[in-house]
N, C-alpha and C positions, 0 to 999 in steps of 0.2 A: 318109829317112836322118837319123839323129841326129848333130848337129854337137857332138861331145863337146869339153868343155873340156880343154886340156892338163893333164896331171897336175902338181899344184903341191904341193911339200912346204915348209911354212913354215920359215924359218930359226929358229935359236935366238933371235935378236934381230932385230926388224923394223927396217928402215932406209928412210928416206924417199927415194923416187925422184921428183924434182920434175917429170920429164917424163911421169909416169904419171897419167892422170886425164881424158884426153879433152879435150873442149871447154873445160872450166874448170880445166885443169891449172895455169894461170898464177896462179890465185888461191887454190888449195887448199894448205894447209900444216898441219903438225901442232903449231903453236905459236900462241899468242894474242899480243895486244899490238900497239901501233902500229909501223909500219915507217918512218914519216916524220912530221915536224911539219907540220900544216896546220890552220889555224883554219877553222871553218865560218862561212858568212855568216849574218847575222841580219837578217830583214826587220822590217816594221812591225807585224805581227799578233801576237796572243797565242801562237798555236801555230806552231812552226817544225818542219817535217817534212823529213827528209833521207832520200830513198828512191829507188826505181826501180819502174817499172810492171810488176812481176812479180805473180803471184797473191798473194804475201804483202804486197807493197807496196800494192796497190790495195784491200785490205780497209780500210785506214785512210783512204784518200782517198774511198772510197765513204761511209764513216761520216761524215767531215767534210762532204761534200757533202749527205748526207741531213740532217744537223743544220742546215745553212744553208737547205736546202729547207724545213725545218720552222720556220724563222724564228728560229733560235738565232744571233743576230749575234755573240755572244761566241766562236763556233767558227771565226771567220775565221782563215785560215792562209796561210803562205807554204810552198810546196813546192819544195825544192831537189833537183836531180838528182844522184844518187850513181852514178857509173859504176863498177860493180863489176869490169868487165873491165880497168879501168885502176887498180884498187886503191884507189879513193877511200875505201872502207870501212876501210882500215888507217891513215888519217890520224889524228893525235893527237886532233883535235877530235871526230871521229866515235867513236873508241874511248872517249873520255871519257863519251859518252852510252850507247853500247852496247859493253861490253867483249867481247861475242861477235862483233863485226865483221860483223853481218848486217843487211841492211835489213829493215824501216824503223827509223828512230830518231826520237824525237819529244821536243821540249822545250816545256813549258808555262810561258810567261813571265808568266802572270797571277798566279803565286804568288811568294812571297818566302821563300827564294830560289827561282829557277826549278826546276821539277820535271822530272827526266828520266824517260822511259818507254821501255823497249825490250821487244821481243817483241810481235808484232801482236795477239795475243789480249789481252795486258795493256792495250794501247792502246784496244782496243774497250771493255773493261770500264771503264777509267779515264774515257773520254769519256762512256760511257753513265751512269755514276754521277755524274759531275760535272754533267751537264745533264739527268739524269733522263729520258732518252729511249732507246727501243729496248731496254730491259731492264726487264721488268715488276717491280713491287713485290709482286705476288701471289706467294706462296710457291711454289706449284706451277709457275706459268709461268716464274718466275725460275730455278727449279732445272732445268726442262726446257731453257731457253735455255743455261744453263751446261753441262748435259750435252752438248749438241750442239756448243757452242763447243769444249769440251775434246776431244770426239770428233774434230773437225777438226784440232786442233793435234796430236793423237797419230797420226792416220791419214794426213794429207797427206805426211809424209816417205816413206811407202811408195809413194805415187803419184808424187811428184816425184823424190826421191833414189833410189827403187827403180825403178819402171817407166820414168819419164821418162829417167833416166840411162842405163839399159841399152838402152832402145828407141831413143832419139834422140841421146844425147850421148857414149856410150862410144866409145873409139877403134875397137873391134871388136865385132861383134854375135855373141852366143852364145845358143844355144837355151835352156839351163837358166835363167839369170837372167831372160831375157825372159818365159819361160813362168811362172816363179815369181811375178813381179810383175804380169804380166797377169792371172793368176788372182786375186791380191789386189785389183787395181784393179777387176775385175768384181765381186768379192765386196762391196767397199765400195759400189759403185754400186747393188748389189742391196739392201744395207742401207738406203740412202737412198730407193730406189724403193719399197720396202715401207712405210717410214714415211710417205712422201708420198701413199700411196694413201688414207689416212684423215686427212691433215692438209694444210691449205693451205700453212702455213709450218712451219718446224722446231719452233717452240715452240707450235704449235697454230694459232690463228686470228689471231695478231699477228706482223707482220714484226719481226724482231729482229736483234741483232748476230750471232746464230747463222747467219742467212741470209747476212749480209754476209761472214762468215768462210768459209762453205762455197761460195758462188757462184763466186768467182774460180777455185778449183780444180775443183770438180765440175760447176759450171755450164759452165765452159770445156770440160771433157771431154765433157759431154753435147752441147754445141754443135759438137763436132768441131774446135775451134780449139787444143786443147792437144796438143802433140807430133805433130800431124797423124795422130792415131791413132783417129779416129772409126770408120773402116771396120774396122780391125784389131780393135777391141774391140766392134764392133756396138752402138754407144751408142744407136742409135735404138730398141733393144728396151726401154729403160727409160722407159716412157711417162710415168709420174708424175714422174720426174726431168726429163724433157723439158718437161712442162707447167710445172713450177716454174721451170726455167732460163729459159724464154721469158718468164714473168711477171716475174721479177726483172730480166732484161735490158732490159725495156721501161721501167723506172723512169728518169726524167730524171736523178736524182742518180747513179744507177749508171752511166749513159752518160757523165756528166761525170767521175766518179771513175775510170773505166777509162782515161781519156785522160791523167791527170796523171802526170808523170814517166815517161811512155812514150817510149822512144827507138828503137822498132822498129815494123814494120808500115807501113801506108799513112801518108803525111805528114799527112793530115787527121785521123788518129787519135792524133797525137802532140802533147802539150803538155809540153815538157821541163820548164818551170818554171811554177808557178802562184802569182801574187801578188795577183790580183784576179779577181772573177767575169767581168769583161770579157775576160780572157785566152782564154776558150774561143771567143770570136768573133774575136779579133784576133791571137792569138799562137801558134796551132797551126803546125806545121812547114810546111804548105802555104802559109799566109799569109806566113810568114817567107821562104820560097823566092820567092814572088811579089814581095816587096819587095826581094829581092836581099841579104838579111841572111845567108843561109846558102845553100850549094850544094845543088842537087837531088841525090838519091841516084843512083848509077850504075845 
């Protein structure tokens, strides 16, 4: 039986209903700009990252950890937690870096004056070009990397804001939008699966920023950890995507990057702030709970 949407006739002029929006209604609004004054903290390292461990946020922490794994000491960074549910992204300091009020936001203090970078794809390219890592100088490989990076930036909103919203977060579930975006999510996974049938990584035989961008979204979906939708979308059918996702997930830098600024999940998987490599051993939430610094989740 089809669960039809109620008939809706748009009014002549749209008006904002602040209560309409499901799980994230309290942070969605039709205007930009800061809502309050709040300076951002600045640590000791060249790079200051203000973020949350979402698929968009961990693209950048994976990249920074991969650079450190590759011996690039100048990529040391402080990662500060931005709690989007409490509106941290609307503070004046954050908006000064990212006028779009979306995580992540990054400052490079190794330049004079410091350089602001917003949008996760821009950060990946900036870091890759600055340190000459994970973005080939070969014309064909570089172009292929950029092809897939921009594919991810354009496609993921349909997966997250489309499928994820209507399947997991909307206040009510309706058949039409879920079916529409489930079809698109599966089409996108098929695009990736077909490409990976003849390529080890997205740019060919070299791991690149394209893999770092795609993994948190589509690797998470392939592993069944995104929106708890693995069975619904039958993700196990995408064998090549499964192979790639497992391969990327086993990288030590990826494992570390996925923990940074994470404020949900098992306590051992959460590193709310990262200021030193030793934090992965000493300051994950389970360690902080054991020391009595924070309370255990209920």
